[in-house]
C-alpha positions as CSV (number, residue, x, y, z in Angstrom):
1,X,-27.7,10.5,3.9
2,X,-26.6,8.9,0.5
3,X,-28.4,11.5,-1.6
4,X,-28.3,13.2,-4.0
5,X,-28.6,10.2,-6.4
6,X,-25.6,9.7,-8.6
7,X,-23.1,10.9,-6.1
8,X,-22.1,7.4,-5.0
9,X,-21.3,6.5,-8.6
10,X,-18.1,8.5,-8.4
11,X,-16.7,5.9,-6.1
12,X,-16.1,2.1,-6.6
13,X,-16.1,1.1,-3.0
14,X,-16.5,2.3,0.6
15,X,-14.2,0.9,3.3
16,X,-15.6,1.2,6.8
17,X,-13.6,0.7,10.0
18,X,-15.2,-1.9,12.3
19,X,-14.6,-0.6,15.8
20,X,-16.1,2.8,16.5
21,X,-17.8,3.1,13.1
22,X,-19.8,-0.1,12.6
23,X,-19.9,-1.2,16.2
24,X,-19.5,0.7,19.4
25,X,-18.2,-0.5,22.8
26,X,-21.2,-2.7,23.3
27,X,-20.3,-4.6,20.0
28,X,-23.8,-3.8,18.6
29,X,-24.6,-2.1,15.3
30,X,-27.0,0.7,15.8
31,X,-30.2,0.7,13.6
32,X,-29.0,3.9,11.9
33,X,-25.7,2.4,11.0
34,X,-27.3,-0.8,9.8
35,X,-29.7,1.1,7.6
36,X,-26.9,3.2,6.1
37,X,-24.8,0.2,5.3
38,X,-27.7,-1.7,3.7
39,X,-28.6,1.4,1.6
40,X,-25.0,1.9,0.6
41,X,-24.4,-1.7,-0.4
42,X,-27.3,-1.5,-2.9
43,X,-25.4,1.3,-4.7
44,X,-21.7,0.6,-4.1
45,X,-19.4,-2.2,-2.8
46,X,-19.1,-1.9,1.0
47,X,-16.2,-3.5,2.7
48,X,-14.9,-3.6,6.3
49,X,-11.3,-2.7,7.2
50,X,-10.3,-3.9,10.7
51,X,-7.4,-5.0,12.8
52,X,-9.6,-7.8,14.1
53,X,-9.7,-11.4,12.9
54,X,-12.2,-12.6,10.4
55,X,-14.1,-14.6,12.9
56,X,-16.3,-13.6,15.9
57,X,-18.2,-10.3,15.7
58,X,-16.7,-9.2,12.4
59,X,-17.8,-12.4,10.7
60,X,-21.3,-12.2,12.2
61,X,-21.8,-8.6,11.0
62,X,-20.5,-9.5,7.5
63,X,-23.0,-12.4,7.3
64,X,-25.9,-10.5,8.9
65,X,-25.6,-7.5,6.5
66,X,-24.6,-9.7,3.6
67,X,-21.5,-7.7,2.8
68,X,-19.8,-9.5,0.0
69,X,-16.5,-7.7,0.4
70,X,-13.7,-8.1,-0.1
71,X,-12.9,-7.2,3.6
72,X,-9.5,-6.2,5.0
73,X,-8.9,-8.1,8.3
74,X,-6.0,-8.9,10.7
75,X,-4.8,-5.3,10.3
76,X,-4.2,-5.7,6.6
77,X,-2.6,-9.2,6.8
78,X,-5.5,-10.8,5.0
79,X,-8.3,-10.1,2.6
80,X,-11.6,-12.0,3.1
81,X,-14.4,-12.9,0.7
82,X,-17.6,-12.0,2.6
83,X,-19.8,-14.5,0.8
84,X,-17.5,-17.6,1.2
85,X,-15.5,-16.5,4.3
86,X,-12.4,-17.7,2.4
87,X,-9.2,-15.8,2.3
88,X,-8.6,-14.2,-1.0
89,X,-5.0,-13.2,0.0
90,X,-2.9,-13.5,3.1
91,X,0.6,-12.2,4.2
92,X,1.7,-15.3,6.1
93,X,4.7,-15.5,8.4
94,X,7.0,-18.4,7.3
95,X,7.5,-21.4,9.6
96,X,11.0,-20.3,10.3
97,X,9.9,-16.9,11.4
98,X,7.1,-18.4,13.4
99,X,9.5,-20.7,15.2
100,X,11.9,-17.9,15.9
101,X,9.1,-15.6,17.3
102,X,7.6,-18.4,19.4
103,X,11.1,-19.1,20.9
104,X,11.6,-15.5,21.9
105,X,8.0,-15.1,23.3
106,X,8.1,-18.3,25.3
107,X,11.7,-17.7,26.6
108,X,10.5,-14.3,27.9
109,X,7.2,-15.7,29.3
110,X,5.1,-13.3,27.1
111,X,1.4,-14.2,26.6
112,X,0.3,-14.4,23.0
113,X,-2.2,-15.8,20.5
114,X,-1.2,-17.2,17.1
115,X,-3.7,-16.9,14.2
116,X,-3.4,-19.7,11.6
117,X,-6.2,-19.4,9.1
118,X,-9.4,-19.0,11.2
119,X,-7.8,-21.1,14.0
120,X,-6.4,-19.4,17.1
121,X,-3.7,-21.0,19.3
122,X,-2.9,-19.6,22.7
123,X,0.0,-19.6,25.2
124,X,-1.8,-17.5,27.7
125,X,-1.7,-18.3,31.4
126,X,-5.5,-18.0,31.7
127,X,-7.0,-17.5,28.3
128,X,-10.6,-17.3,29.7
129,X,-9.6,-14.2,31.7
130,X,-8.2,-12.3,28.8
131,X,-10.1,-13.6,25.8
132,X,-13.6,-15.0,25.0
133,X,-13.5,-18.7,25.8
134,X,-16.3,-19.3,23.3
135,X,-13.9,-18.6,20.5
136,X,-12.5,-22.2,20.6
137,X,-8.9,-21.4,21.2
138,X,-6.5,-24.4,20.7
139,X,-3.4,-25.1,22.7
140,X,-0.1,-23.9,21.2
141,X,1.2,-27.5,21.4
142,X,-1.3,-28.3,18.7
143,X,-0.1,-25.6,16.3
144,X,1.1,-27.3,13.0
145,X,4.6,-26.4,11.8
146,X,3.5,-24.1,9.1
147,X,3.1,-20.5,8.2
148,X,0.7,-18.4,10.3
149,X,-1.3,-15.2,9.7
150,X,-0.7,-13.1,12.8
151,X,0.5,-13.0,16.4
152,X,-1.5,-11.1,19.0
153,X,0.9,-10.3,21.8
154,X,-0.3,-9.3,25.3
155,X,1.8,-6.8,27.3
156,X,-0.5,-6.0,30.2
157,X,-0.3,-2.2,29.7
158,X,3.5,-2.3,29.7
159,X,4.1,0.2,26.9
160,X,7.9,0.0,27.3
161,X,8.0,-3.7,26.7
162,X,5.5,-3.5,23.9
163,X,7.7,-0.9,22.1
164,X,10.8,-3.0,22.7
165,X,9.3,-6.1,21.0
166,X,7.7,-4.1,18.2
167,X,11.1,-2.7,17.4
168,X,12.8,-6.1,17.8
169,X,10.4,-7.9,15.5
170,X,10.2,-5.0,13.0
171,X,13.9,-5.0,12.6
172,X,14.3,-8.8,12.4
173,X,11.3,-9.3,10.1
174,X,10.8,-6.2,7.9
175,X,7.7,-6.1,5.8
């Protein structure tokens, strides 16, 4: 699959999407994909690009396959070193922006998770129903007053509401 030899030297890195490419719906890496990633990383830098967080299944796969990275996580909001699991770069939301967004979401009774570093804080009615309870979610009341990495907002398949808040936050806080 990676032959003829020398073809990979034209490239400096390969970025691979996590969901659908590395893992399928069952969250498992097929033997064929695992073999291809291992063969590729011996010839070229292999990095993951995903909208997911750096913890959980993404972190497990990075460690299992010893993918040094850097890896793009949180939908591009952070770059992770695969060997140390430390963030090399993060696009953090400032404490003022976080406070403003929290006020809007809480006022409108919208469920969400806040990512601060590798910690996850929730304000979800029943976190165990929507998210994996083994992930060690913390209560929102324990969130320190500082910049955060990302919000994961839950709209329960309400596309109209999701679009409204996407436009609201995009216009208030342009990137």
